[in-house]
VOGU-3710 file (C-alpha; in Angstrom, 3 decimals, decimal comma):
1> yneyksylrf> 71,600/80,279/61,856  72,114/82,432/64,949  73,891/79,611/66,753  76,241/79,204/63,789  76,907/82,944/63,789  77,762/82,873/67,508  79,991/79,852/67,011  81,800/81,578/64,135  82,410/84,636/66,307  83,701/82,372/69,099
11> lmsfdnpvve> 86,166/80,629/66,759  87,424/83,935/65,405  88,069/85,173/68,942  91,038/82,881/69,515  92,034/81,227/66,263  92,761/84,553/64,604  92,562/87,290/67,256  93,943/89,904/64,865  90,777/89,834/62,710  87,783/91,826/63,909
21> lsdeeyndil> 84,604/91,560/61,789  81,547/93,776/61,883  78,001/92,349/61,985  77,598/93,094/58,262  80,769/91,145/57,443  79,620/88,202/59,566  76,229/88,198/57,820  77,906/88,326/54,394  80,003/85,271/55,272  76,947/83,416/56,524
31> drteleeiei> 74,904/84,285/53,433  77,618/82,733/51,240  77,936/79,633/53,454  76,043/76,448/52,630  74,780/74,999/55,893  74,465/71,231/55,875  71,811/69,386/57,802  73,542/67,419/60,583  72,459/65,213/63,424  72,191/67,131/66,675
41> spgfnddgtp> 74,510/65,761/69,371  73,074/64,713/72,745  72,617/67,667/75,029  71,130/69,934/72,279  67,570/70,628/71,210  66,473/70,349/67,562  67,068/74,077/67,038  70,693/73,743/68,146  70,313/75,348/71,568  71,661/73,565/74,664
51> ssdeavtlpt> 69,049/71,447/76,420  68,087/72,416/79,953  69,174/69,122/81,456  72,692/69,136/79,981  74,047/72,635/79,403  77,221/73,080/77,388  79,961/75,206/78,979  83,138/76,588/77,495  86,502/76,156/79,224  87,545/79,110/81,387
61> fdfntvleta> 90,883/80,719/82,125  92,049/83,596/84,323  94,594/86,354/83,762  97,373/84,437/85,533  97,009/81,685/82,915  97,248/84,302/80,152  100,479/85,716/81,612  102,136/82,328/81,934  101,040/81,417/78,400  102,299/84,702/76,913
71> gfgryhvffm> 105,554/84,780/78,886  107,770/87,869/79,161  108,176/89,552/75,793  107,887/92,711/73,715  104,684/93,799/75,429  106,373/93,823/78,841  109,603/95,412/77,604  107,633/98,375/76,259  105,781/98,703/79,560  109,059/98,581/81,478
81> ivlgmmsfad> 110,509/101,394/79,346  107,436/103,619/79,767  107,000/103,063/83,502  110,788/103,199/83,884  110,746/106,677/82,340  108,175/107,654/84,961  110,497/106,317/87,654  113,360/108,253/85,993  111,288/111,467/86,124  110,232/110,894/89,753
91> aaeiflasvi> 113,849/110,354/90,854  114,992/113,509/89,069  112,294/115,567/90,803  113,137/114,068/94,217  116,877/114,806/93,826  116,176/118,293/92,482  115,822/119,835/95,954  119,294/118,630/96,963  120,846/120,258/93,891  119,153/123,670/93,941
101> ikdmkcsfnl> 118,581/124,384/97,636  121,809/126,347/98,256  121,304/128,555/95,203  117,669/129,207/96,169  118,728/130,137/99,685  120,837/132,925/98,200  118,328/134,001/95,513  115,373/134,354/97,890  117,399/135,156/101,036  115,823/132,195/102,849
111> tpiqeaiipa> 115,858/131,564/106,580  116,910/128,089/107,842  113,236/127,192/108,391  112,266/128,259/104,856  115,192/126,269/103,506  114,099/123,152/105,398  110,536/123,471/104,067  111,635/122,894/100,427  112,424/119,150/100,772  109,948/118,637/103,637
121> ivfffyaigs> 106,954/119,869/101,615  107,695/117,319/98,881  107,758/114,426/101,371  104,595/115,593/103,116  102,508/115,851/99,966  104,160/112,699/98,567  102,501/110,790/101,428  99,101/112,365/100,750  99,339/111,726/97,010  100,290/108,096/97,600
131> ivagklsdey> 97,145/107,399/99,646  94,767/109,323/97,391  96,097/107,874/94,133  96,120/104,344/95,537  92,421/104,496/96,286  91,507/106,271/93,036  93,476/103,815/90,872  91,621/100,886/92,431  88,316/102,612/91,695  88,954/104,195/88,273
141> grkrvlmigm> 91,951/102,376/86,814  95,748/102,523/86,959  96,381/104,185/83,611  93,807/106,936/84,079  95,257/108,005/87,425  98,817/107,946/86,052  97,833/110,035/83,023  96,208/112,704/85,182  99,150/112,616/87,590  101,739/113,045/84,837
151> vilvisails> 99,874/115,975/83,272  99,734/117,746/86,628  103,401/116,904/87,301  104,556/118,449/84,008  102,528/121,626/84,606  103,697/122,054/88,213  107,320/121,347/87,265  107,257/123,972/84,487  105,678/126,540/86,797  108,342/125,806/89,430
161> avvptytlfi> 110,974/127,110/87,022  109,303/130,459/86,352  107,476/131,494/89,547  108,762/134,825/90,922  108,342/134,222/94,672  109,307/131,644/97,253  105,676/131,118/98,311  104,566/130,221/94,791  107,579/127,930/94,410  106,586/126,049/97,568
171> ccravtgfti> 103,023/125,682/96,245  104,357/124,205/92,994  106,665/121,821/94,862  103,732/120,686/97,025  101,789/119,750/93,885  104,903/118,073/92,462  105,348/116,014/95,639  101,685/114,981/95,527  101,955/113,735/91,945  105,265/111,914/92,507
181> ganygvsvvy> 103,689/110,098/95,446  100,709/109,282/93,247  102,819/108,010/90,354  105,429/105,792/91,979  103,262/103,378/93,974  100,667/103,077/91,213  103,303/102,404/88,531  104,916/99,626/90,613  101,559/97,906/91,113  100,620/98,525/87,470
191> fteivpirhr> 103,739/96,719/86,255  103,556/93,929/88,840  100,045/93,028/87,682  101,046/92,315/84,072  104,334/90,448/84,633  104,529/86,609/84,734  105,413/85,046/88,089  108,994/84,120/87,193  109,863/87,643/86,035  108,459/89,860/88,814
201> ssamlgmelf> 111,764/90,422/90,587  113,756/91,050/87,390  111,033/93,396/86,118  111,219/95,424/89,334  114,999/95,530/88,908  114,516/97,215/85,551  112,259/99,892/87,015  114,605/100,602/89,916  117,565/100,982/87,555  115,641/103,760/85,822
211> wtigsvfecl> 115,336/105,430/89,240  119,120/105,339/89,627  119,608/106,722/86,119  117,255/109,587/86,997  119,281/110,384/90,122  122,557/110,360/88,187  120,980/112,489/85,438  120,006/115,163/87,965  123,519/115,272/89,432  125,215/115,506/86,018
221> vgmavmtkyg> 122,865/118,266/84,858  123,564/120,138/88,099  127,303/119,955/87,533  126,887/121,362/84,015  124,202/123,984/84,639  124,233/125,341/88,185  127,550/127,208/88,041  126,678/129,369/85,012  122,881/129,453/84,760  121,370/128,909/88,196
231> wrlqvgitvi> 118,483/126,920/89,626  115,738/127,948/87,178  117,351/126,247/84,179  118,044/123,206/86,357  114,336/122,963/87,205  113,410/123,462/83,548  115,686/120,670/82,313  114,301/118,339/84,984  110,877/118,630/83,302  112,146/116,899/80,132
241> pcflallllp> 111,944/113,270/81,413  108,472/114,018/82,846  107,324/115,197/79,409  108,794/112,132/77,655  107,022/109,793/80,086  103,754/111,634/79,454  104,139/111,192/75,679  104,715/107,428/76,011  102,070/106,568/78,610  99,009/106,768/76,267
251> fcdesaryya> 100,406/103,816/74,294  100,112/101,528/77,339  96,970/99,486/78,020  94,965/99,587/81,200  95,618/96,680/83,568  93,543/93,653/82,519  93,251/92,741/86,199  91,534/96,053/86,869  89,163/95,480/83,941  88,399/91,983/85,215
261> isgqhekale> 87,479/92,972/88,774  85,488/95,981/87,545  83,283/93,789/85,330  84,648/95,064/81,988  84,934/91,634/80,406  85,415/92,620/76,763  88,129/95,167/77,557  89,961/92,666/79,775  89,791/90,054/77,005  91,072/92,545/74,429
271> vcrkicrrnk> 94,121/93,333/76,594  94,769/89,594/76,983  94,659/89,192/73,202  97,076/92,085/72,738  99,565/90,653/75,252  99,593/87,302/73,463  99,735/88,915/70,030  102,685/91,195/70,925  104,551/88,286/72,514  103,694/86,025/69,532
281> ktlppgelkv> 101,729/83,541/71,598  98,211/82,093/71,299  95,471/83,146/73,687  94,014/80,143/75,568  90,578/79,163/74,181  87,454/79,641/76,259  86,031/82,350/78,481  88,013/84,755/80,674  86,870/84,533/84,292  85,643/87,862/85,656
291> sveergdlra> 84,654/88,642/89,260  83,276/92,051/90,182  84,468/93,436/93,527  83,960/96,675/95,429  87,270/98,424/94,891  89,439/100,930/96,745  87,952/100,418/100,215  90,585/101,511/102,755  88,735/99,645/105,504  89,409/96,382/103,683
301> vfskdllrqt> 93,167/96,977/104,035  92,682/96,928/107,811  90,052/94,174/107,823  90,298/91,191/110,138  91,992/88,997/107,537  94,619/91,599/106,556  95,097/93,606/109,786  98,120/91,673/111,056  99,847/91,797/107,692  99,126/95,527/107,232
311> vilsiiffin> 100,408/96,482/110,698  103,646/94,511/110,206  104,277/95,978/106,745  103,464/99,503/107,974  106,194/99,281/110,612  108,596/97,773/108,080  107,894/100,534/105,550  108,426/103,264/108,177  111,786/101,878/109,332  112,965/101,022/105,818
321> mfhvfaiiil> 112,346/104,532/104,451  113,854/106,014/107,641  117,063/104,087/106,957  117,206/104,681/103,174  116,931/108,470/103,354  118,654/109,100/106,690  121,781/107,156/105,701  122,259/109,380/102,638  122,167/112,444/104,912  124,472/110,852/107,475
331> lpdmllnnyc> 127,571/110,646/105,235  128,066/114,402/104,659  127,310/115,044/108,344  130,108/112,680/109,301  132,511/114,460/106,957  131,546/117,975/107,966  131,786/117,140/111,670  135,083/115,206/111,261  133,584/112,032/112,686  136,378/109,522/113,403
341> sassflgkdy> 138,811/112,159/112,055  137,346/111,775/108,567  138,476/114,729/106,486  135,912/116,622/104,437  136,471/116,778/100,690  133,197/118,615/100,065  134,464/122,187/99,938  132,484/125,182/98,655  131,637/126,562/95,235  129,813/129,637/93,914
351> naqgceilsk> 127,886/130,512/90,758  128,198/133,580/88,523  125,855/135,542/90,791  128,006/134,866/93,839  125,568/132,413/95,444  126,914/129,272/97,095  126,043/126,063/95,221  126,961/122,425/95,578  130,676/121,816/95,222  132,319/119,156/93,108
361> gdyemllvsa> 132,713/117,066/96,260  128,973/117,382/96,979  128,085/116,103/93,522  130,582/113,261/93,792  129,025/112,235/97,077  125,486/112,298/95,578  126,671/110,283/92,573  128,351/107,672/94,765  125,228/107,383/96,933  123,063/106,898/93,837
371> llsvpgfflg> 125,399/104,369/92,199  125,756/102,335/95,403  122,046/101,574/95,165  122,637/99,547/91,985  124,289/96,553/93,744  121,430/96,633/96,242  118,842/96,390/93,459  120,607/93,404/91,881  121,087/91,655/95,236  117,459/92,204/96,229
381> sdivervgrr> 116,108/90,841/92,941  118,424/87,818/93,078  118,029/86,799/96,709  114,215/86,743/96,638  114,312/84,151/93,860  116,917/82,033/95,603  115,583/81,853/99,163  112,105/83,371/98,968  110,725/86,707/100,139  110,465/85,933/103,841
391> mafiataaiq> 114,002/84,565/104,279  115,370/87,425/102,149  113,757/89,903/104,535  115,247/88,240/107,605  118,761/87,867/106,182  118,929/91,434/104,854  117,586/92,944/108,093  120,258/91,063/110,075  123,011/92,226/107,704  121,800/95,823/108,056
401> iitfvlafpc> 122,293/95,681/111,825  125,856/94,418/111,355  126,677/97,280/108,945  125,330/99,836/111,445  127,468/98,378/114,232  130,581/98,584/112,016  130,192/102,383/111,910  130,697/102,662/115,704  134,440/101,929/116,030  136,861/104,452/114,564
411> wgtwflylai> 139,184/102,098/112,695  140,224/104,593/110,065  138,649/106,820/107,453  138,497/104,228/104,709  136,918/101,666/107,031  134,258/104,265/107,861  133,624/104,860/104,153  133,315/101,106/103,654  130,819/100,846/106,527  128,697/103,656/105,070
421> acmivssttf> 128,802/102,005/101,631  127,648/98,707/103,135  124,846/100,532/104,946  123,621/102,048/101,656  123,808/98,732/99,774  122,031/96,744/102,499  119,268/99,347/102,911  118,581/99,499/99,153  118,619/95,679/99,006  115,952/95,559/101,707
431> nqilwiyspe> 113,983/98,307/99,936  114,040/96,318/96,683  112,726/93,195/98,435  109,977/95,233/100,086  108,746/96,695/96,799  108,681/93,235/95,216  106,800/91,705/98,142  104,213/94,340/99,084  102,193/94,388/95,793  102,149/90,582/95,857
441> syptyirnta> 100,620/90,541/99,346  97,251/92,133/98,573  94,417/91,238/96,157  93,822/93,328/93,054  90,649/95,038/94,278  92,588/96,857/97,062  96,209/96,407/95,921  96,890/100,046/95,065  94,994/101,287/98,114  97,150/99,087/100,352
451> vgtlnaigkv> 100,478/99,861/98,681  99,661/103,575/98,573  98,913/103,592/102,306  102,115/101,703/103,121  104,147/104,021/100,877  102,694/107,062/102,657  103,664/105,640/106,043  107,138/105,015/104,651  107,508/108,628/103,576  106,621/109,737/107,109
461> gaatgtflve> 109,569/107,590/108,196  111,759/109,202/105,526  110,848/112,708/106,681  111,440/111,743/110,321  114,830/110,196/109,562  116,142/113,097/107,511  115,007/115,629/110,127  116,635/113,776/113,015  119,916/113,185/111,187  120,127/116,777/109,897
471> ttdarsiras> 120,043/118,022/113,493  123,090/115,955/114,493  126,463/117,396/115,421  129,816/115,804/116,172  128,672/114,604/119,606  125,367/113,088/118,481  126,440/111,142/115,370  127,007/108,063/117,507  123,529/108,551/118,921  122,157/108,558/115,370
481> igmfvalgll> 123,982/105,317/114,581  122,639/103,856/117,822  119,146/104,839/116,701  119,742/102,987/113,424  120,748/99,877/115,359  117,674/100,042/117,620  115,324/100,461/114,666  117,197/97,700/112,838  116,470/95,300/115,703  112,779/96,226/115,535
491> llamtllink> 112,879/95,729/111,768  114,365/92,261/112,223  111,644/91,381/114,734  108,939/92,465/112,257  110,421/90,367/109,444  110,353/87,320/111,727  106,604/87,850/112,152  105,913/87,714/108,396  104,083/84,460/107,700  103,063/84,849/104,049
501> etknqelqdt> 105,444/83,695/101,334  104,697/84,928/97,788  107,591/83,444/95,824  106,337/81,680/92,655  102,704/82,276/93,634  99,999/83,886/91,516  98,508/87,244/92,422  95,163/87,130/94,166  92,473/89,221/92,452  89,394/88,961/94,688
511> ktdqsgltya> 88,450/87,992/98,243  87,457/84,479/97,159  90,399/83,733/94,851  92,571/80,740/95,481  95,901/81,961/96,805  99,153/80,104/96,933  99,007/78,544/93,454  102,595/78,052/92,412  104,275/78,645/89,084  104,434/74,891/88,440
521> tlqersssvi> 100,682/74,562/89,043  99,977/77,448/86,678  102,185/75,858/84,010  100,174/72,624/84,266  96,910/74,549/84,176  97,869/76,676/81,156  99,137/73,582/79,297  95,915/71,703/79,969  93,815/74,648/78,752  95,813/74,914/75,535
//
């Protein structure tokens, strides 16, 4: 009787995953069922239990098999929208400092050092938040950390708009930077873990496009608001996408990979059922494989097996973020200092209170910089699928060096603009490849810890690059470009040392997982299970 009850529950688990019966409902079904006497098959005792000499085992499957069976569908589209809104909100908060800094300088009568602290404090605490959240999300779950981070982000962003003093504003921006650093790396890993192998690069493209939309949103709001109403309304409007992301996030499930490595078998299985149900697919029959691992150990990121990979990616992250953020600062410096006789179209503008704000030319330049990242996102997502991650790294790093060299000769203003545009596109292409590759390179039990650490190192590079470029004058712009070339050569050398290819390979969950299983192998495995 009990064996029949267990078997009935097992059948219900995959034949009709929508139905969930209580114990009373199961017992009612069994009471109304006429059990026939049958001959026990070999391998079973007379009472129906497996014999000790020939135990019966159910087929097993892992989460990678579930993803390939379910494919990319409604479940993933919803996730992309929610996490994309978080990326949208993060980009808006990052760009906020560029839009409001001139008005704040006038409102609070800031010194040059106080002015420089506003963007610097965000980068500094971004790095700290990235490390802390990476470790916590490996220990306590991706969704939980993101929920807490978004709540804190909304509160700190609202307070930033109403605080009466510069000191309190800096404190709020420090908290905002911490939560942005916490959110971005975790959300990238979160999404990577639930996407089928074939769709990882295109899924990352979707998230990055939301980042661009957030940047453009901030610029357009600035053009409409800053002249008449000032920086406080600008900060207040920037909270809106943060609030929308917070409202949507509770409807997302926790990562099934996290549940699996934390020993929460039933919750992991329930998420697998929901993915298949939303995508109108059938969950593979059998038992979901679960392996419990100690999670969030930073020492494991620098263990003997991963040390070489971590050191190489740390250097790559530092140089990549240095380039991405420093290049954006370099363009207005070239114009303001008449580099290669380039005329400045930036000009000056003032609000109703008489404070200097960004001019129309400033906003146009920010918009162009943001929109030029879009081709880079598409190129990065396409090239990794055509030639693989490693070759994409090498080719893009080499192209970056060429674009830097093109900025040396003064062959006319428009040629200089073209060189800068190529620099922005190539750097964002490399950045896109890096964010596709890095979550794939570490197992689930330390994936967020590793990516968070690498992201923090990258933000140190971003802060270093922006500081060095902001101190340039007409005589040292060539020195800055020379620095880009030198770091580009080092970046190329690091990409040549990468020896792990992750194209069409499943994500590793634990220390003992098989790595290197290809998409074709997974297709065969999922077909055989079904």
